[in-house]
N, C-alpha and C positions, 0 to 999 in steps of 0.2 A: 440733475438728471444722470450724470456719470456714476454717482454713488448708488442710485437706484439700479441702474443697469449691472453694476458689479455685483449687488446683492442678488439680483435676478439670475445672473450668470452662475453665481456660487450655489444658490439653492437648486437650480436645475441640474448643473453637472454633477453635483454631489449625490443627487438622487438617481439619475439615470444611470450612473456608473455602478451603482450598487447591484450586487448579484440578485437581491430580492426583487428589484424592479424587472431585471431580465427574466427571471424565473416566473414572476407573476404574470408578465406580459405574454409569455409563451404558453404557460400552463392554463391560464384562465379560460381561453377559448376551447382548449382541449378538454378541461374539466367540464366546462359548460355543455359541450356537445356530448361528452360521455354521460353526463347527468340526464340529458334530454333522452338519448337513445337507450341509455341504461335503465332509466325508470320505465320507459316503454317496453324493453325486453323483460324486465322483472315483472311488470304488470301482466304481460302476456303470458309468461311461464307460470305465474302464480294462480292464473284463472283455474277455478275448480269446475269441471264439467260433472254435474250430477246425473246419476241414473235413477230416474224416479218411476215408481210403479204407480199406475192410475187405476183406481178402483172405481168404476163408474156405476152409480146407481140410478142415473137419470136416463140412460139409454141414448144420450146425444152424442157422446164421445165415442164414435165407433172407430174400428180399426182402419177403415178406409180414410176417415178424416185425419187421423193422426199420421198415417203413411204419407198422405198428400202433403201435409205441413213438413214432415221430415225431408221430403224430396225438395220442397220449395226452399227451405233454409239450410239444407245440407247438414243436419244435425238430428241426432236421435236421442234426445234428453228424456223423452216420456215414452214409456211402454205400457200399453193397455193390458191389464191382467184380466183374463177371461176365466181362468180356471183356478180354484182353490184360493180365493183372496184372503180367507182366514189364515192360511199358512203365511202369506206374505206379511199380513199384519202382526202375526205372532213373532216372526223372526225375518224382517226384510233383508238382513245382511246375508243370511243363508241363502236366501232366494236370489242374491246378487244385485240388490238395490241399495242405494244410499239412503232412501227413505220412501215414503209413500204418501199419496194424495187420495182422499176420498171425496168423490163428487156426490152429493146428496141428491135425492129425488127433487127436482126443481123444474120450473116452467120456463121455457126459453123467453118468454116475454118478460118475466121478472128477474130471473137469474138469481145470483147470490152475491152478497157483498163481499164475503172473504171466505177463502178456504185455508185449511191448516195443513202444512207440510210437516209430516211427523217423521223424526229420525232419532237415532240413539245419541246424537250430539247436535250442538247448535251450529247452525250455518248463518253467515252474514247475509245481508241484502245483496251483496254483489254476486253471491253464489246462487241465490234463489231468483234473482231478476230475470235471467234467461228462461227459467222454467215459467215464471209468471208471464213473460212476453209470449212464449209459445202457446201457453193455455188460452191467452187472450186472442191470439191469431185464430186458433181452432174455434173458440167460441164465436168469434166474428163470422167465420165461415159457416157455422151452424146457423146463426141467426140469418145470414144472407140467404141460405137455402131455404130456410123456414119462410121467409118472406119473398121467396122466388126472385131474388136479385141475381142476375147473371153477372158475368165479368164485365160487360160493357156498362151496365148500370153502376157497378162498383166504381168504375173509373170516373164516371160522371159525379157520383157522391163524394168521391175523394178530392175533387177539385175544390181549391180554396182561393179566396181573394187575397192578395198580398199588397200591402201598402208600404211604399219606400218613400223616404224624404228626397225632396229635389229643391235645390237652391237656385232660384231664378236669377240671383245676382252673382252667383258663382257656379257656372255650369259644370265645373270640374268636380265639385264637392259631392262626395258619396258618404252617406251617413254611416253604413256599416264599416267601410274602410277607415273613415275618420275615427270611429270608436277604438279600433285596433291600434291605429297610429298614435292616438291620444294616449291610450294606456301605456304602450311601450315608451313613448317619449317622456311622459311624466315619471314613469318608474325609473328610467335610466338617470334622469336628473336627480331624483330622490336618492339613488344610490351613490351618485357622484358627490352630492352635497354631504352626506354622512361619512363616506369613506375618506374623501380627500379633505374635508373640513377637519376631521379629527387628526389627519396627518399634519395639518398646520399646527394644531394645538400640541401634538407630540413633539414637533420640531422645535417649537418655542420653548417647551418644557426641557427638552434636551439641552438646548443652548444655555438655559438659566442654570441647569444643574451642573454643566461643565464649566461655568463662569465665562463662556466665550462671549456672551451678550454684553458683559460689563465693558469689554474692550471695544466691541462694535458700537455700542451706543454712545460712547464718549466722542466719536467722530461723525456720526450720523444722526439726523434727527429722527424722532420716533415715527413720524409719519412716513419718511423715506424708508425706514427699516421695514415697517409693517407692510407697506406697499410692495416693496421689493420681494419680500418673502412670499406674499399672496400671489404676486404675479409669477414667481419662479415656480412654485408648487403647482399653480394653475396651468403653466406650460407643460409641466410633467404629466398632469392629468390629461391634457389635450394630446400629447404625444402618444401616451399609452391607449387613449380612446382611438386615435386615428390608426395606430398599428393593429388594433382589433378589428376595425372596419376593413383595413387592407387584408387582413387574414381571411375574413369572411368573404370578401370579393374574390380572392384567389381560390379558395376552396370552391366557391360557387362556379367561377369560370373553368377550373379544372374538371369539375364534375360534368359541366355541359360538354367540354371538349372530349372527355373520355367516354361519354355515353351518347348513344344515338337513340335510346329507348323513347317510346311515345310518352311515357310517364314524365321523363325530364322535359321534353318538349312542352308538355301540357303545363308543367309547373313554371317553365319560362314564360309561357303565355299568360299564365295566371298573375305572375309578378309584374309583368308589363301592363296588364289590365289594371292592376291595383294602383301602380305609380301614375297611370294616365288618368285615374279617376279622382286624384287630389292635386292641389297645387304643390308639387314637390319642391320647387326653388323656394317658395315662401316658407314652407315647413323646415327646410335645411337652414335657411338663413335665421329663422326665429329660434331654432334648436341651438345653433352656434351661439347666438346672443345670450339666450336665457341660460344656456349651460355655463358660459363664462361670467356673466353678470350675477347669476344666482350663486355661483361659487365664490366669487369675490365678496359678496354681501355676507354669506354665512362664514366664510373662512376667517374674515376679519374678526367676527365675534368669537370664533373658536380660538384665534390667536390671542385675543385679549385675556381669555380664561388661562390659556397655557402661560402667559407671562405672570399671572397673579398667583398661581398655585405653585407648590413645591413638588416633590417627588411622589407624593401620595396620589395614586390613580383614583381612589375612592373620592378624594376631594375634587379632583377634576371631573369626574363623572357627575358628582352632585351639582357642581356649577353649571356644567354643560347640559344638564337635563332639560332645563326650560327651552334652550335652543333646539335640542333634538325634538321636543314636543312640538314645536312650531313646524318642523319638517313633517312630522307625522300627521298633524292637523291638515297640512296642505294636501297630503295623500287622500285624506278623507274627503276634502273639498273637491279633489280632482274627480272622484267617483260621481259626486253630485253634478259637477260641471259636464261630464260626459253624458249624463242622463238627460240634463237640461242645459244645453251650452249658452242659452240666453237668459237663463234665470238669474235672480239677484245674487245667489251664492256664487255662480259662475262669473258674473260680471265683476263683482267687487273682489272676489278672490283672485282674479286675474289682473286687477289693478294695484291692489295693496302689495307692497314689495315683499313682505314676509311670505306670501304664498304665490305670487305671480309667476316665478320661474316654473312652478309645476302646473298650476291650474291654467295659466295662458297656453302652455303646450298642449293641454287637453282640449282647448277650444279652437286653436289655429287650424287643425286639419278640417274642421267643419267648413272652413271658407271665409275669406275676407274679401270685400267688405260686408258680405251678407250677414254672417253670423257674428263676426268680429268686426265692428266699424274701425276705420282707420284712426279715428280720434281716440278710441280705446287702447288700440295697439300702441299708438304714439305716447299716450299718457302713461301707459304701463312701463314702457321702455324708459321714458324720461324720469319717472319716480324711482325705477330701480337704480338707474345710474346715480341720481342724487343720493339715494339711500346708501349705495355702496360707497361713495365719497364720504358721507357722513359716518359710516361705521368704521372705515379705515382711520379717519381722524379720531374718532372715539376710542378705537382699539390702541392707536398710536399713544394717546394720552394715558391710558391705562397701563401700556406696555412701558412707558417711561418711568412710572413709579414702581409697578409690580415686578419688573425684571430685576430690580436691585433689592427687593424685599424678601427676606428669608425667615423661616421659623414662625410665620404667622398665617393663620387661616382666614383669608379675606371673605367678605360677603358681597353680594351684588350692590348693597347699599354703599359700602366702602368704595367699591370699584367705580361707581357712578361719581362719588365725590372726587376720586382721582382724576376722572375725565374732565370735570368742570373746575378744577382747581386752577387758579392763576399761576403762571410761571414765576 
């Protein structure tokens, strides 16, 4: 146990003292926030507001109807052309329009399936969507007036029945909130498995290249070596993850303390409502478990590959591709599990160790024991722990042979033979 602790300490301190760890820990939240707000700012600034001439041959689109809609949504995308429509059609740019629409003679009872927006260049659906929406709102007002439907009747007709899921065994479970938490939790574990799993592989490859492992493996058993390395890097991942959470909480609390606006209060109330609508203690516990156990399971496989290959990164990518595909398949299964958390794909995907870290975290927010029976959760955790212990043993056996082998490109078949070879 002392040797494993020494390896854990070495792996942890070596990585957290690196400048890359400090920089990535500080920059990732800033870059992430910058990406979110930056993309929103760019999307807002890149919106193109078209000035469209409307040439009406139906007589329904009156200036009164268009002005009423302009006042309702505070935008004047569409202008009704009453004089010289031929001049606008001949040269809409000279008339001050980005393009024009011709409304043919039609009956309000049947309408028209499609209208053509004509311009001297092509516009995407993002630019024409606002024009289409406004035209449909005006058209709805025209039909309501023709049917003599006043405002009160419109409100009655616009009412809809809403169906929401309610778990009678877990009153806290809320389907819409559970979907969002399931997606976020599953995707975070997906990123952790890929990023830090590859770090284990790169760390083993680096030791093999520098011949450090030859010295270490002479005094430490392969299982101890692999377990210590995985636990050490796992603690690095956990440290970085908790620092990011602390950063988010600090920014959140500072924002609340420095602002007394109603919008912030409303946001705080919404967050409190979200957290109270799900079993957060259970979700946090399961996230911590599947975060660590899933990392240990996949990191041991990545570590086995790192010990078998040499400096060629293409060789490492080729051998690690099947493992990466297992993680990607788990993400695909997660989408199915969120759509149907009690379906066969969700149930078996949350029990089988190769996919349970991601799929189970997509199911847990829907509630336990209603959606996820306790026996399924216990079986999933037990199988994942056993699988982790097996993969560490498996990786350690490969590590024992592969770390001392140079100049040869191994295959998965050869690596399996190394694992089951007698000492």
